[in-house]
C-alpha positions, 0 to 999 in steps of 0.5 A: 498165466494163460488158460490151460483148457487149450489143446496145447496144454492137454498133455502137460503134466501127464505121464505117458508110461502110466497110461501105456501100462494101464492100456496094456493090462486091459488088453491082456485081460480082454484077450484072456477072456476075463473082465476087468476088476471094475466090470466084475461083481462083488461075489466074484471078487469077495468070499463071505466066510459063514462057518461058525467059530469058537467064542473068544474068552471074555477078557473081563473074567480074570480081572478083579472087581476094582479093575473092572470098575475102572474099565467100565468107567473108562468105557463110559467116558469113551462112549459119551459124545463129545460136546460141540464147542460153543461158537464165540459171540461175534463182535461187530466188525467195521468194514475196512478199506480195501487194499490192493496187494500186488503179489510178486512172482516167486521163483519156482523152487527146485525139487529136492534131489533124491538122496540115498542115505546108505551110499552118500558120504555125510561127513563134512569136508574141511580144507585142512590146508587152511590153518584156522579151519583145521585148528577149529575142526580138530578142537571141536572133534577133540583130535588135538593133543595136549601141547607138550614141551620139547624137553619131554622126550629128550634124554639128558644123556645118552649114557646107559642107565646100567653101565656094563662091567669090564671083562676084567672084573669077572670072577674068572677073567682072562689074563689079558683082560684082568691085567688091562683092567688092573693097569687102568685102575692103577693109572687112575690111582696114580693120577689121583696121588699126583694131584694130591701131591701137587696140592700139598706142594702148593700149600708148602712154604718155599725154602727161605720162607716162613709163616708170618707172626702176629707181631709182624702182621701188626707192624705191617698194618701200623706201617706209615702211621707213625706208631712204630717211630714212637715205639723206637724212640721210647725203646732203649738202644742196645750197644753194637760191637765194632767187629760185626759193623766192620764186616757189614760195611766190607761186604757191600763195598766188594759188591759195589766194586764188582758191579762197577767193573761190569758196568765199565766193560758194558760201556766200552762195548757199547761205545765201539758199536756206536762208533762203527755205526756212526761212520759215514758210507762212501759213494761207492758203497751206497751205489753198490747197495743200490745196485744189489737192491735193484738186482734182487727186486728184478730177479724176484719179479722175473721169478714170480712172472715165470711161475705165473706163466708156468702155472697155466700148464698146471691148471688140471693139477691145481684144480685136482689138488683144490678138490682133494683139499676141500674134500679132506677138509669137509671130511675132517669137519664132519668127523669133528662135528660127530665127535662134538655131538657125541661128547655133548650128548654123553658128557656130564654138565654142570648141575649143582654147586658141588664137584662130581666124583665118579664111583670107584670100580670094585676089583679083586686082587689075584689071590682074592679071585674065587674059584666058583661063583658061590664063594663071591662076596658082595662088593660096593654099595648099590645105592651109592652106585645108582646115585652116582649114575643119576648124577653122571647122567644129569638127572639130579644135581651134585650138592655141596658137601658142607651145605648138604645137611647144614641148617639154613637159619638158626634160632636166636634168643633175645633177653629183654629186661623190663623195669618201671621208670619209678624203679630206676634211681641214681646208681642203678644199672641195666643189663645189656 
């Protein structure tokens, strides 16, 4: 570095504003006829207060003897002079070889910018577009919510929790509403009766059928094993009368004769058709058939060509028809999707092994309708209705009636008889 005593470095590091302020103040004092502070005496600057004042109370008066002794001990300790530390004995030093240290020029540190704590925003700025940075920032500040499954807020069904009763179920209903409500219940009851009747008919035997007996079941199982043939040989043969045998023989003979006549007629008709097909065609017939076929092909080809030529003038009409058809198809598809979505959100799903039976609606006959609400009697069971509602809205499963209260396991007993080998002799028996 160069010397700083040169003329070029005189004004370096001086603040011109401070100098000008001091000069302006001194000029003002001279013009006002006052001396500067440095030129004034102490008597002009300071005033000595010589008035007598009341003596301050002694703070030691109100203290106990014990506290006074403690304070005196502390004051003595404070007044004692602090002993000077003893100088450590100097060890003989060995002169070391001088090392030349080359100092590197350090870059000048930039002065810290002045910062106002009240105006500056000290909140750290994080780029939330960065996935990892945003995740770590939210985790540290505990801004992230607990991850919940998608089905937490999803409703199993869009049906109402409490179904609104029909207008005809009121204690004082309108005639039309009551008749409509009762007719709907009657149709439901007819459907149930029809289903029960169909199930009953399915289980009934058809005319001519009978239930199989134990003997017939045994014979069916032993068929083909040779046991029945042996039983027949061993059994005694019963005598058979001649008249029934003759009647039994005549009936199959008549049936066979009728079947033979029908077969002959069918054979004659078949032979006639085969003969007609087997006759060869003449050249004239084949030529006429060929000409007719060629003419029909030519006619159909000309017809299609003509339709294509005429379709050029129907482009706008065809385009309009295509657009209308597409719009109609899209509208129908939209309605179909809406119905499907509504049906999916409101139908009862298969939840459990049992079959769901909806709760029967309570109703009153015409003569049972009360004249006032005070005469109404409670109907139905609220617990059963709520239980059925939960099942209908897919909230609880439908259990099997047989296995609903059935115990899974059963207690088994094992009887064991223990004997020594010496007790077992010839002729003894063990219980099994």
